[in-house]
C-alpha positions as CSV (number, residue, x, y, z in Angstrom):
1,X,-16.2,-5.2,-7.9
2,X,-18.4,-2.9,-7.3
3,X,-16.0,-0.8,-5.4
4,X,-14.7,-0.5,-8.7
5,X,-18.0,-0.2,-10.6
6,X,-18.5,2.9,-8.1
7,X,-14.6,4.0,-9.0
8,X,-15.3,3.6,-12.7
9,X,-18.8,5.6,-12.7
10,X,-17.2,8.7,-10.6
11,X,-14.0,9.0,-13.1
12,X,-16.5,8.9,-16.7
13,X,-18.8,11.6,-14.5
14,X,-15.9,13.8,-14.0
15,X,-14.5,13.3,-17.8
16,X,-17.6,13.5,-19.7
17,X,-18.6,16.5,-17.7
18,X,-21.5,15.2,-15.6
19,X,-19.8,15.3,-13.0
20,X,-17.5,18.2,-11.1
21,X,-16.3,15.4,-8.7
22,X,-12.7,14.5,-9.5
23,X,-11.8,11.0,-7.5
24,X,-8.4,12.1,-5.6
25,X,-6.2,10.2,-3.7
26,X,-8.4,8.8,-1.3
27,X,-11.2,8.2,-3.5
28,X,-8.4,5.2,-5.1
29,X,-7.3,4.3,-1.6
30,X,-10.8,3.1,-0.2
31,X,-11.7,1.1,-3.6
32,X,-7.4,-0.8,-2.1
33,X,-9.2,-1.0,1.4
34,X,-12.4,-2.6,-0.1
35,X,-10.2,-5.6,-1.3
36,X,-7.6,-5.6,1.8
37,X,-10.8,-6.3,3.9
38,X,-12.3,-9.5,0.7
39,X,-12.7,-12.5,2.9
40,X,-14.0,-15.4,0.3
41,X,-11.5,-17.2,-0.8
42,X,-12.5,-17.9,-3.8
43,X,-12.4,-14.3,-4.7
44,X,-9.2,-13.6,-3.1
45,X,-7.5,-13.3,-6.5
46,X,-9.8,-11.3,-8.3
47,X,-9.7,-8.7,-5.4
48,X,-6.2,-8.3,-5.6
49,X,-6.2,-7.7,-9.1
50,X,-8.7,-5.1,-8.9
51,X,-6.3,-3.4,-5.6
52,X,-3.7,-3.4,-8.1
53,X,-4.8,-1.9,-11.2
54,X,-6.8,0.4,-9.1
55,X,-2.5,1.6,-7.7
56,X,-1.7,1.8,-11.1
57,X,-4.7,4.0,-12.2
58,X,-3.8,6.1,-9.3
59,X,0.4,6.1,-10.6
60,X,-0.5,7.0,-13.7
61,X,-3.2,10.5,-13.4
62,X,-1.5,13.8,-13.2
63,X,-1.6,15.4,-9.9
64,X,-2.4,13.1,-6.9
65,X,0.1,9.8,-6.6
66,X,-0.1,7.5,-3.9
67,X,0.0,8.7,-0.8
68,X,1.1,6.7,2.8
69,X,-2.2,5.5,2.8
70,X,-2.6,4.1,-0.2
71,X,0.6,2.3,-0.1
72,X,-0.2,1.0,3.1
73,X,-3.9,-0.5,2.2
74,X,-2.0,-2.5,-0.8
75,X,0.6,-3.8,1.7
76,X,-2.6,-5.0,4.0
77,X,-4.2,-5.9,0.8
78,X,-1.2,-8.4,-0.7
79,X,-1.1,-9.4,2.9
80,X,-4.5,-10.6,3.0
81,X,-5.2,-11.6,-0.9
82,X,-1.9,-13.5,-1.6
83,X,-0.9,-16.7,0.8
84,X,2.0,-16.1,2.9
85,X,5.7,-17.5,1.4
86,X,4.7,-17.1,-1.9
87,X,8.2,-15.7,-4.5
88,X,5.4,-13.6,-6.2
89,X,4.3,-12.2,-3.1
90,X,7.7,-11.2,-1.9
91,X,9.2,-9.7,-5.1
92,X,6.1,-7.4,-5.2
93,X,6.5,-6.2,-2.3
94,X,9.7,-5.2,-2.4
95,X,9.0,-4.1,-5.4
96,X,6.3,-1.6,-4.0
97,X,8.1,-1.0,-1.1
98,X,11.3,0.5,-3.2
99,X,8.5,2.5,-5.2
100,X,7.1,4.1,-1.6
101,X,10.4,4.7,-0.5
102,X,11.6,6.7,-4.0
103,X,7.7,8.9,-3.9
104,X,9.1,9.7,0.0
105,X,5.8,7.7,1.6
106,X,7.3,5.7,4.2
107,X,5.6,6.1,8.0
108,X,4.4,4.0,10.2
109,X,0.9,2.6,8.8
110,X,3.4,1.6,5.9
111,X,6.2,-0.1,8.3
112,X,3.6,-2.3,9.9
113,X,1.4,-3.4,6.8
114,X,4.8,-4.4,5.5
115,X,5.0,-6.4,9.0
116,X,3.0,-8.8,7.9
117,X,2.9,-8.5,4.3
118,X,7.1,-9.7,4.0
119,X,7.9,-10.5,7.5
120,X,11.6,-11.1,5.8
121,X,11.9,-7.7,4.5
122,X,10.8,-6.3,7.7
123,X,13.3,-8.3,9.7
124,X,15.9,-6.5,7.3
125,X,14.8,-3.2,8.1
126,X,15.3,-3.8,11.6
127,X,18.3,-5.1,11.7
128,X,19.6,-2.5,8.5
129,X,18.8,0.2,11.3
130,X,19.8,-1.5,14.5
131,X,16.4,-2.6,16.1
132,X,15.7,-5.4,17.9
133,X,15.9,-8.6,15.8
134,X,14.8,-10.8,19.0
135,X,11.7,-9.6,19.1
136,X,10.9,-8.3,15.0
137,X,7.0,-7.8,16.4
138,X,8.0,-5.1,19.2
139,X,6.2,-1.3,18.3
140,X,9.5,0.0,19.0
141,X,11.5,-1.2,15.8
142,X,8.7,1.0,14.0
143,X,10.0,3.7,15.2
144,X,13.2,3.0,15.3
145,X,13.4,1.9,11.7
146,X,11.8,5.7,11.2
147,X,14.5,7.2,13.2
148,X,17.5,5.4,11.2
149,X,16.3,5.3,7.4
150,X,17.1,8.4,5.2
151,X,14.7,11.1,5.4
152,X,13.5,11.2,1.8
153,X,12.2,7.9,2.4
154,X,9.5,9.8,4.4
155,X,9.6,13.0,2.6
156,X,6.3,13.5,1.9
157,X,4.3,11.9,4.5
158,X,1.5,14.1,5.3
159,X,0.4,13.9,8.7
């Protein structure tokens, strides 16, 4: 992808001293966001690979790790690029959800994207936190989830 090629150029320019600009969490999240909006059916698998590869690079970097925007955007990419109902999608979303919670990056944006990427997981969260299961798409459910999850799941979200 063009976005990934630009990221690689930025990484190399920084690494080899051609630039003092170091790609940061916003740079990596922007590449994932480009992937999330890829719409051509033939390239969806490759766009997802780029998004996941970019996420893994960010996780492996010293300093900045993924933030709430990164996680939410990656959940959006999964929702847009993987067929719904696919078991692999559910496994991936739940694995990333666990990391998001561990990293303390759960916020309303992340939850709104979880609702699309894994309606089953979102439904479970609504049930576990006393939300209204009768209408799981209701925005109030996101607020209730946030009020009732362990505080450490949102501990490092920057406003």
